[in-house]
C-alpha positions, 0 to 999 in steps of 0.5 A: 230092848230088854224091857220090850221083850219083858213086856211081851213075855219073851224074857222075865225079870231075872232073865233081864238081870242076867243078860245085863250082868253078862253084857257089862263083861263084854270087851266093848270098845266105843267109836269116838270118831264118827263124822256126821257128813259122811254118815248122812251121805251114806244114808242118803245115797243108799236110803239107809236109816242113820243107825245102819249108815253109822255101822257102814261108816264104821266098817269103811273106816276100820276096813272091816266086814259088815254083819247084818241080816238086813238086805238094804244095808248089805247091798249098800255095803257091797256097793261101797266095797265092804263085804257083808256077812252073811254072804 
């Protein structure tokens, strides 16, 4: 995404470099437990893109809320008993 935004003139090379420097400082944890079949089932049941279904599956496994500005994943989350933010 950084390169796309750089090409579109939204950010310059220094801005990309600064963003990436900050990104590596974030305490990011990797989910090593994704399961293909439940993810695909969620995607099919709610007509979601696979990446949206991955986030929903993670929220279900972790008993967490799903933060999304998109209507379809938010509706799917609520149908699965997951709170969607913003509400």
